[in-house]
C-alpha positions as CSV (number, residue, x, y, z in Angstrom):
1,M,-19.3,-81.3,15.5
2,S,-23.0,-80.2,16.0
3,T,-24.3,-77.7,17.9
4,T,-27.5,-76.8,19.5
5,P,-29.6,-73.5,19.3
6,L,-28.4,-72.7,22.7
7,D,-24.8,-72.7,21.7
8,R,-25.5,-69.6,19.3
9,T,-27.0,-67.9,21.8
10,P,-24.9,-64.5,23.0
11,I,-24.2,-64.3,26.5
12,P,-25.8,-60.9,27.4
13,A,-23.5,-58.4,29.1
14,P,-24.0,-57.4,32.9
15,A,-26.6,-54.6,33.6
16,P,-25.2,-51.3,34.5
17,T,-25.0,-50.4,38.1
18,P,-28.3,-47.8,38.5
19,S,-26.1,-45.2,40.5
20,V,-23.8,-45.1,37.6
21,P,-25.7,-43.9,34.4
22,V,-24.4,-44.5,31.0
23,V,-23.9,-41.5,28.8
24,T,-23.4,-41.8,24.9
25,A,-21.6,-38.5,23.5
26,R,-19.7,-37.7,20.4
27,P,-16.2,-36.9,20.5
28,H,-15.3,-33.5,21.0
29,A,-18.8,-32.4,21.7
30,V,-19.4,-29.5,23.4
31,H,-22.7,-28.9,25.3
32,S,-23.3,-25.8,26.0
33,R,-25.6,-22.8,24.8
34,G,-23.8,-20.3,25.8
35,A,-20.9,-22.1,23.8
36,R,-23.3,-22.0,20.6
37,F,-24.3,-18.4,21.1
38,L,-20.7,-17.3,21.1
39,L,-20.2,-19.2,18.2
40,L,-23.0,-17.7,16.3
41,L,-21.8,-14.6,17.4
42,A,-18.6,-15.1,15.7
43,V,-20.0,-16.2,12.5
44,F,-22.0,-12.6,12.8
45,L,-18.7,-10.8,13.2
46,C,-16.5,-12.6,10.8
47,A,-19.6,-12.0,8.1
48,A,-19.6,-8.4,8.6
49,C,-15.9,-8.0,8.4
50,G,-16.0,-9.8,5.0
51,L,-18.3,-7.8,3.8
52,V,-16.7,-4.5,4.8
53,Y,-13.4,-6.0,3.2
54,E,-15.6,-6.3,-0.3
55,L,-17.2,-3.0,0.3
56,A,-13.5,-1.3,1.2
57,L,-11.8,-2.6,-2.0
58,T,-14.6,-1.5,-4.3
59,A,-14.6,1.9,-2.9
60,L,-11.1,2.5,-3.1
61,G,-11.0,1.4,-6.7
62,S,-13.9,3.9,-7.6
63,Y,-12.1,6.6,-5.8
64,L,-8.8,5.8,-7.4
65,I,-9.3,4.9,-11.0
66,G,-13.3,6.0,-11.5
67,N,-15.4,3.4,-13.3
68,S,-17.2,2.2,-10.3
69,V,-19.1,-0.5,-12.2
70,M,-16.0,-2.1,-13.6
71,Q,-14.5,-2.1,-9.8
72,T,-17.5,-3.4,-8.5
73,S,-17.6,-6.2,-11.3
74,V,-14.0,-7.2,-10.6
75,V,-14.1,-7.3,-6.9
76,I,-17.3,-9.3,-6.6
77,S,-16.5,-11.7,-9.3
78,V,-13.1,-12.3,-8.2
79,M,-13.9,-12.7,-4.3
80,V,-16.9,-14.8,-5.3
81,F,-14.8,-17.3,-7.4
82,A,-11.8,-17.4,-4.6
83,M,-14.5,-18.0,-1.9
84,G,-15.5,-21.2,-3.9
85,V,-11.6,-22.1,-4.2
86,G,-11.2,-21.5,-0.5
87,S,-14.4,-23.9,0.8
88,L,-12.6,-26.8,-1.2
89,A,-9.3,-26.0,-0.1
90,A,-10.4,-26.1,3.5
91,K,-11.9,-29.6,3.3
92,P,-8.7,-31.4,4.7
93,L,-8.5,-28.8,7.5
94,Q,-11.8,-29.7,9.0
95,R,-10.3,-32.7,11.2
96,R,-8.3,-29.7,13.1
97,A,-11.2,-27.3,12.6
98,V,-10.6,-25.2,15.7
99,G,-6.8,-24.3,15.1
100,A,-7.4,-23.9,11.2
101,F,-10.4,-21.7,11.9
102,A,-8.2,-19.6,14.1
103,L,-5.5,-19.7,11.8
104,V,-7.4,-18.8,8.7
105,E,-9.1,-15.7,10.8
106,G,-5.8,-14.4,12.1
107,V,-4.4,-14.3,8.4
108,L,-7.7,-12.7,7.1
109,A,-7.6,-10.1,9.7
110,L,-4.1,-9.3,8.6
111,V,-4.6,-9.3,4.9
112,G,-7.9,-7.9,5.1
113,G,-7.1,-5.1,7.8
114,L,-3.7,-4.3,5.4
115,S,-5.7,-4.3,2.3
116,V,-6.6,-0.9,1.6
117,L,-2.8,0.4,2.5
118,V,-1.4,-2.1,0.1
119,L,-3.6,-0.9,-2.8
120,Y,-2.8,2.5,-1.9
121,V,0.7,2.5,-1.4
122,S,0.7,0.4,-4.9
123,F,-0.9,2.9,-6.7
124,A,1.1,5.8,-5.5
125,W,4.2,4.6,-5.6
126,L,4.4,1.7,-7.9
127,R,1.7,3.0,-10.4
128,V,0.2,-0.6,-10.5
129,Y,-3.7,-0.8,-9.2
130,M,-5.7,-3.5,-11.0
131,P,-3.2,-6.4,-11.0
132,S,-2.6,-5.7,-7.0
133,M,-6.2,-5.4,-6.3
134,V,-7.3,-9.0,-8.4
135,V,-4.3,-10.5,-6.3
136,V,-5.6,-8.7,-3.2
137,T,-9.1,-9.7,-3.6
138,F,-8.4,-13.2,-4.3
139,V,-6.4,-13.9,-1.2
140,V,-9.2,-12.1,1.1
141,G,-12.1,-14.5,-0.7
142,L,-10.0,-17.4,-0.4
143,L,-9.6,-17.0,3.4
144,I,-13.4,-16.0,3.4
145,G,-14.3,-19.1,1.6
146,A,-12.4,-21.5,3.8
147,E,-14.5,-19.8,7.1
148,I,-17.7,-21.7,6.0
149,P,-16.9,-25.1,5.9
150,L,-14.8,-24.6,9.1
151,L,-17.6,-23.0,10.8
152,M,-19.9,-25.7,10.0
153,T,-17.8,-28.3,11.4
154,L,-17.3,-26.3,14.7
155,L,-21.2,-25.5,14.8
156,Q,-22.1,-29.2,14.7
157,R,-19.6,-29.7,17.7
158,I,-21.3,-27.5,19.7
159,R,-24.9,-29.4,19.6
160,R,-26.0,-32.6,18.2
161,Q,-28.5,-31.4,15.4
162,E,-29.7,-32.1,11.8
163,A,-27.2,-31.2,9.2
164,G,-30.1,-28.8,7.4
165,S,-30.7,-27.1,10.9
166,A,-27.3,-26.2,11.4
167,V,-26.6,-24.7,8.0
168,A,-29.8,-22.8,8.4
169,D,-28.6,-21.5,11.6
170,M,-25.2,-20.4,10.0
171,F,-26.4,-19.0,7.1
172,A,-29.0,-16.7,8.7
173,V,-26.6,-15.2,11.4
174,D,-24.1,-15.0,8.4
175,Y,-26.7,-13.2,6.3
176,I,-27.5,-10.7,9.0
177,G,-23.7,-10.3,9.7
178,A,-23.3,-9.3,6.1
179,L,-26.3,-6.8,6.5
180,V,-24.9,-5.1,9.6
181,G,-21.4,-4.9,7.8
182,G,-22.9,-3.4,4.5
183,L,-24.7,-0.5,6.5
184,C,-21.8,0.1,8.8
185,F,-19.3,0.7,6.1
186,P,-21.1,3.9,4.7
187,L,-22.5,5.1,8.1
188,L,-20.1,4.3,11.0
189,L,-16.7,3.3,9.6
190,L,-16.0,5.8,6.8
191,P,-17.2,8.8,8.7
192,A,-15.5,8.0,11.9
193,F,-12.1,6.2,10.5
194,G,-11.6,7.1,6.9
195,Q,-11.0,4.0,4.5
196,L,-7.4,3.1,5.5
197,K,-8.1,3.2,9.2
198,G,-11.5,1.5,9.2
199,A,-9.9,-1.4,7.5
200,L,-7.3,-1.6,10.1
201,V,-10.3,-1.6,12.8
202,V,-12.2,-4.2,11.0
203,G,-9.2,-6.4,10.9
204,A,-8.8,-6.1,14.6
205,V,-12.4,-7.0,15.3
206,N,-11.7,-10.0,12.8
207,A,-8.6,-11.1,14.8
208,V,-10.3,-11.1,18.1
209,A,-13.7,-12.6,16.9
210,G,-12.0,-15.3,14.9
211,V,-9.3,-16.3,17.1
212,M,-10.3,-15.7,20.9
213,V,-13.8,-16.7,20.8
214,V,-13.2,-20.1,19.1
215,L,-10.3,-20.7,21.4
216,W,-12.5,-19.8,24.4
217,I,-15.4,-22.2,23.4
218,F,-13.0,-25.3,22.5
219,R,-10.2,-24.5,25.0
220,H,-10.6,-27.9,26.6
221,Q,-10.3,-29.6,23.2
222,T,-7.0,-27.9,22.1
223,R,-3.9,-28.5,23.2
224,R,-2.2,-25.9,25.2
225,V,1.1,-25.5,22.6
226,V,-1.6,-25.2,19.9
227,R,-3.6,-22.4,22.1
228,I,-0.6,-20.4,23.1
229,G,0.9,-20.5,19.6
230,L,-2.4,-19.2,17.9
231,L,-2.9,-16.6,20.9
232,T,0.6,-15.2,20.0
233,G,0.2,-15.1,16.4
234,M,-3.1,-13.0,17.3
235,A,-1.2,-10.6,19.5
236,A,1.3,-10.1,17.0
237,V,-1.6,-9.6,14.3
238,L,-2.8,-6.9,16.6
239,A,0.4,-5.4,17.3
240,V,0.8,-5.2,13.4
241,L,-2.7,-3.7,12.9
242,G,-2.2,-1.3,15.9
243,T,1.3,-0.1,14.8
244,V,-0.1,0.6,11.2
245,Y,-3.2,2.6,12.7
246,A,-0.8,4.7,14.6
247,L,1.1,5.5,11.6
248,A,-1.8,5.7,9.3
249,D,-2.0,9.0,8.9
250,D,1.6,9.8,8.0
251,I,1.9,6.9,5.6
252,E,-1.5,8.2,4.0
253,V,-0.3,12.1,3.5
254,T,3.1,10.3,2.0
255,A,1.3,8.1,-0.2
256,R,-1.4,11.1,-1.4
257,Q,1.4,13.5,-1.9
258,Q,3.1,11.2,-4.5
259,L,-0.3,11.5,-6.7
260,Y,0.1,15.5,-6.9
261,R,2.6,17.4,-8.1
262,D,1.9,20.5,-5.7
263,P,1.8,20.3,-1.8
264,I,-1.4,19.2,-0.3
265,V,-3.0,21.5,2.0
266,H,-6.1,19.8,2.4
267,A,-7.3,16.1,2.2
268,Q,-10.0,14.4,3.3
269,T,-12.0,10.8,2.4
270,T,-16.1,11.3,2.7
271,P,-18.7,8.8,1.9
272,Y,-19.1,10.3,-1.6
273,Q,-15.8,11.2,-3.0
274,D,-11.9,11.8,-2.2
275,I,-11.1,15.7,-1.7
276,V,-7.7,17.2,-2.1
277,V,-6.5,20.7,-2.4
278,T,-3.1,21.6,-3.5
279,R,-1.4,25.2,-3.0
280,S,1.8,26.3,-4.9
281,T,3.4,29.5,-6.6
282,A,2.2,29.1,-10.3
283,F,4.4,30.4,-13.0
284,T,2.8,33.6,-12.9
285,G,4.4,34.1,-9.2
286,E,0.7,34.0,-7.6
287,P,-0.8,31.2,-5.5
288,D,-2.3,28.4,-7.5
289,V,-4.9,26.8,-5.1
290,R,-6.4,23.6,-6.9
291,L,-9.0,21.4,-5.9
292,F,-9.4,17.7,-6.8
293,L,-12.3,15.4,-6.5
294,N,-11.4,11.7,-6.9
295,G,-8.3,12.9,-8.6
296,D,-10.0,15.0,-11.3
297,L,-8.8,18.7,-11.1
298,Q,-12.1,20.7,-10.8
299,F,-10.3,24.2,-11.0
300,S,-7.2,26.1,-10.5
301,S,-7.4,29.6,-8.8
302,V,-5.0,30.8,-11.9
303,D,-7.6,30.6,-14.6
304,E,-10.8,29.5,-12.9
305,Y,-12.3,32.8,-13.8
306,R,-12.5,31.9,-17.7
307,Y,-14.3,28.6,-16.9
308,H,-17.0,30.3,-14.4
309,E,-17.2,33.6,-16.4
310,A,-18.2,31.2,-19.5
311,L,-20.5,29.1,-17.6
312,V,-22.3,31.8,-15.7
313,H,-22.8,35.2,-17.5
314,P,-24.3,34.0,-21.0
315,A,-27.0,32.2,-19.1
316,M,-27.6,35.4,-17.0
317,S,-28.5,37.3,-20.0
318,G,-32.4,36.7,-19.8
319,R,-34.4,37.1,-16.5
320,H,-32.1,36.1,-13.3
321,S,-34.2,37.1,-10.2
322,S,-34.0,33.4,-9.1
323,V,-31.2,31.1,-9.8
324,L,-30.3,27.3,-9.4
325,I,-27.1,25.9,-9.1
326,L,-27.0,22.0,-9.6
327,G,-23.5,21.0,-8.5
328,G,-20.7,23.9,-8.1
329,G,-20.3,22.9,-4.0
330,D,-17.1,25.2,-4.2
331,G,-19.0,28.4,-4.5
332,L,-17.2,29.7,-7.5
333,A,-20.0,29.7,-9.9
334,L,-21.9,31.3,-7.2
335,R,-19.7,34.0,-6.6
336,E,-20.6,35.3,-10.3
337,V,-24.2,34.8,-9.9
338,L,-24.0,37.0,-6.9
339,R,-22.5,39.8,-9.0
340,Y,-25.7,40.7,-10.0
341,D,-27.6,43.2,-7.8
342,D,-31.2,42.1,-9.0
343,V,-30.6,38.4,-8.1
344,E,-33.4,37.8,-5.1
345,D,-32.4,34.2,-4.3
346,V,-30.2,31.4,-5.2
347,T,-30.1,27.6,-4.5
348,L,-27.3,25.6,-4.5
349,V,-27.6,21.9,-4.7
350,D,-24.6,19.9,-4.1
351,L,-24.5,16.2,-2.8
352,D,-21.4,16.1,-0.6
353,P,-21.7,18.2,2.5
354,A,-17.9,18.3,3.0
355,V,-17.4,20.3,-0.3
356,T,-19.9,23.1,1.0
357,R,-18.5,23.0,4.3
358,L,-15.0,23.6,2.9
359,A,-16.2,26.4,0.7
360,R,-17.3,27.8,3.8
361,T,-14.4,27.5,6.1
362,F,-11.4,26.9,4.5
363,E,-9.6,30.1,4.1
364,P,-7.9,29.7,0.7
365,L,-11.3,28.5,-0.8
366,R,-13.4,30.9,1.1
367,E,-11.3,33.9,-0.1
368,L,-11.2,32.7,-3.6
369,N,-15.0,32.5,-3.7
370,G,-15.8,35.6,-1.9
371,D,-17.4,34.0,1.1
372,A,-20.4,33.4,-1.2
373,L,-22.2,30.8,0.8
374,A,-22.5,33.1,3.5
375,D,-24.7,35.6,1.5
376,P,-28.3,35.8,2.6
377,R,-29.7,35.3,-0.6
378,V,-28.2,32.0,-0.7
379,T,-29.9,28.8,0.5
380,A,-27.4,25.4,0.1
381,V,-28.9,21.9,-0.1
382,N,-26.6,18.8,0.1
383,A,-28.9,16.2,-1.7
384,D,-28.5,14.2,-4.9
385,A,-29.6,16.5,-7.8
386,F,-31.8,13.9,-9.5
387,N,-33.7,12.9,-6.6
388,W,-34.1,16.7,-5.4
389,L,-35.7,17.5,-8.6
390,R,-38.4,15.2,-8.1
391,D,-39.6,16.8,-5.1
392,A,-38.7,20.3,-6.1
393,T,-41.6,22.9,-6.6
394,Q,-40.2,26.2,-6.8
395,R,-39.6,27.7,-10.5
396,F,-36.2,29.2,-11.7
397,D,-34.9,31.9,-14.0
398,T,-31.6,30.5,-14.7
399,V,-30.3,27.3,-14.1
400,L,-26.4,26.4,-14.0
401,V,-25.4,22.7,-14.1
402,D,-22.1,22.1,-13.1
403,F,-21.4,18.3,-12.4
404,P,-18.0,16.6,-12.9
405,D,-17.7,14.8,-15.8
406,P,-20.0,11.8,-16.6
407,D,-17.3,9.2,-15.7
408,T,-19.3,6.9,-13.4
409,A,-22.7,5.5,-13.4
410,A,-23.9,7.9,-10.8
411,L,-22.5,11.0,-12.8
412,A,-24.1,9.7,-16.2
413,K,-27.3,9.7,-14.8
414,L,-27.2,13.5,-14.6
415,Y,-26.3,13.8,-17.9
416,S,-29.5,11.7,-19.1
417,V,-32.6,12.6,-21.2
418,E,-34.6,11.7,-17.8
419,F,-32.5,14.1,-16.1
420,Y,-33.2,16.8,-18.4
421,H,-37.1,16.0,-18.4
422,L,-37.1,16.3,-14.8
423,L,-35.2,19.7,-14.8
424,Q,-38.0,21.4,-16.8
425,R,-40.4,20.7,-13.8
426,V,-38.4,23.9,-12.1
427,L,-38.2,26.1,-15.4
428,T,-40.6,28.5,-16.6
429,P,-41.1,29.0,-20.8
430,E,-38.3,31.7,-20.5
431,S,-35.8,29.8,-18.5
432,R,-32.4,29.7,-19.6
433,V,-30.3,26.6,-18.7
434,M,-26.2,26.2,-18.8
435,V,-24.6,23.0,-18.5
436,Q,-20.8,21.9,-18.8
437,G,-20.2,19.7,-21.2
438,G,-16.8,18.5,-21.0
439,S,-13.9,19.0,-24.0
440,P,-15.0,19.0,-27.5
441,F,-11.2,18.6,-28.3
442,F,-10.3,15.7,-25.7
443,A,-13.5,14.2,-25.7
444,P,-15.8,15.3,-28.7
445,K,-18.2,12.4,-28.7
446,S,-18.7,12.8,-24.9
447,Y,-19.4,16.8,-25.6
448,W,-21.6,16.1,-28.7
449,S,-23.5,13.3,-27.2
450,I,-24.6,15.7,-24.1
451,A,-25.6,18.3,-26.3
452,A,-27.7,15.4,-28.4
453,T,-29.3,14.7,-24.9
454,I,-30.3,17.9,-24.1
455,G,-31.9,18.3,-27.4
456,A,-33.8,14.9,-27.4
457,A,-35.2,16.0,-24.1
458,G,-36.8,18.8,-25.8
459,Y,-34.6,21.9,-25.5
460,G,-33.4,24.5,-28.0
461,T,-29.6,24.5,-27.8
462,T,-26.5,26.6,-28.5
463,E,-23.0,25.0,-28.3
464,Y,-19.8,27.0,-27.6
465,Q,-16.4,26.4,-26.5
466,V,-13.4,28.4,-24.8
467,D,-9.9,27.7,-23.7
468,V,-9.2,27.2,-20.2
469,P,-5.5,26.7,-19.6
470,S,-5.7,24.1,-17.1
471,F,-8.3,22.1,-18.9
472,G,-7.7,23.0,-22.6
473,N,-10.4,23.5,-24.8
474,W,-13.9,23.4,-22.7
475,G,-17.2,23.2,-23.9
476,F,-20.8,24.4,-22.6
477,I,-24.3,24.0,-23.9
478,L,-26.9,26.9,-23.6
479,A,-30.3,25.5,-23.3
480,T,-34.0,26.9,-23.2
481,P,-37.2,24.5,-22.7
482,G,-39.2,23.9,-25.7
483,R,-38.9,21.4,-28.6
484,N,-39.6,23.9,-31.0
485,R,-37.7,26.5,-29.9
486,P,-34.7,28.4,-31.8
487,Q,-31.3,28.4,-30.9
488,P,-30.8,30.7,-27.6
489,P,-29.0,34.0,-28.4
490,L,-25.4,33.8,-26.9
491,R,-24.7,37.0,-25.3
492,L,-24.1,39.0,-22.3
493,A,-26.4,40.5,-20.0
494,E,-26.9,44.4,-20.0
495,D,-26.4,44.6,-16.3
496,A,-23.4,42.2,-16.6
497,P,-20.5,43.2,-14.1
498,P,-17.1,43.9,-15.6
499,L,-15.3,40.6,-16.8
500,R,-11.8,39.2,-17.1
501,F,-12.1,37.2,-20.0
502,L,-15.5,37.2,-21.8
503,D,-16.9,40.1,-24.2
504,E,-19.3,39.9,-26.9
505,A,-16.7,39.3,-29.3
506,V,-15.1,36.1,-27.6
507,L,-18.9,34.8,-27.2
508,K,-19.7,35.3,-31.0
509,A,-16.3,33.4,-31.6
510,A,-17.0,30.7,-29.0
511,T,-19.8,29.3,-31.2
512,V,-17.4,28.7,-34.3
513,F,-16.1,25.0,-33.9
514,P,-13.0,24.1,-36.1
515,L,-13.3,21.0,-38.3
516,D,-12.0,18.6,-36.0
517,R,-14.5,19.7,-33.2
518,R,-17.6,19.9,-35.1
519,P,-20.6,17.6,-34.2
520,Q,-20.3,13.9,-34.1
521,N,-22.4,11.2,-35.2
522,V,-23.2,10.2,-31.5
523,R,-26.6,9.0,-29.5
524,A,-28.3,10.5,-26.6
525,S,-27.9,9.2,-23.3
526,T,-30.7,7.6,-21.1
527,L,-30.8,6.0,-17.9
528,M,-30.9,2.6,-19.2
529,D,-28.4,3.4,-22.0
530,P,-25.9,5.4,-20.7
531,V,-23.7,5.8,-23.6
532,V,-22.2,9.4,-22.6
533,L,-20.5,7.2,-19.8
534,E,-18.8,4.7,-22.6
535,Y,-17.9,7.9,-24.5
536,T,-16.4,9.6,-21.9
537,R,-14.2,6.7,-20.6
538,H,-13.0,5.3,-24.0
539,E,-11.8,9.4,-24.8
540,W,-10.2,10.2,-21.5
541,Q,-8.5,6.7,-21.1
542,N,-5.2,7.8,-22.6
543,Y,-4.9,11.5,-20.7
């Protein structure tokens, strides 16, 4: 049957009535500038929380295990990998993006908020850290990675825009949130709450930002039963975090006590380190006060005089009217220096103000150091010694370098050729420098590397070792500036005060090293090649 062209012409639809406009909208779209602002605010807060979790895990590992480079590398690499897995895993959830995102944030708030507590308890009671840290880091990274595709879906529901524009908006706010979270962790959270409570606070913020904000924006597109379920879950998360927050101090004290043999009488976490003081009755019957920084023993009151006499008095055999102490914030080396009447001024440079504050105000420590920091001849400075030396102008007759062992990258730079070059800026040709060098018995490569580093920086050196029961065999290096200088003589000053441990005979014997403690074939340590760090980690790992 034939047809004409008119037979194939479609019949037009009736024109709409002018008083009823036709609106074309995407399903589930939310047209509101306020809603878009709130969603971007949620992106900002979630990004800040995510970075805080990452930093908290890194810092905790550095405090408990040391080896900050390894801890940072493991946390970042595992978390980034897990974020990639989380992004892929979230793809099927995009159809129900509102409920899925709220659920992800609730779980993340719970896991991230409790992460520090879980790892600390695992370390203290189970003596397991690295496997637990990897698992917790992976779970946190998995949940953070799932945020990205879900947030992208939600952002595109707010306003019709090009995909590239949505990506730019979201990542711009995400990066700004990461910046704020990274700054808030050391400047606000650690000083105000500490690590354990700080993570719990961030978890609560994460729960509110991720659940409340999103459910409020998309309240008309979410079934009531879903909203009620998610809000109930969020309330449960906040209840758990709040309960743990209330019990946090007791939990922390109990867990920390598992790490120490003696009763803890003072404990605090600073932006720089974990400080613990224990006290007990020693085997001699006298009180034994011990200071630990990041779990490493700094002194025992029973025998600290041996260490500090060996550190201070051989260096004071030269001119000593002006003295510089780098480290030694506990005031015990300072106590020995102030026993010389002709000392006119002492500058003490220690990184952590909490340590010098403890030395001034904590009665057991203040009694031990003789209230040395209150002496009018003393100026205490809280600064990084490396950077402080770059700007220092005063010259000193005697310098005592009393840093912890170089078992982190931050400490290794204080045992570098560059550091000892900087030190020469505050010395006179006749100055004497004393450096604690660790144990020639337990860590011989570390000790002789420190000695080689000082020599490579242009000093004449004399190495010696003594026995400190709490530490074992311990070594020191006496140095004088000048590449062609002979070994400085090891002796006591003519005006040395009465001592309990050292005399000339002990010093003479101290320069003799047994066969198994003599110089090793080791390299000098520099900023770019911190070999002393690797020596220290390898030699102390079994102790």
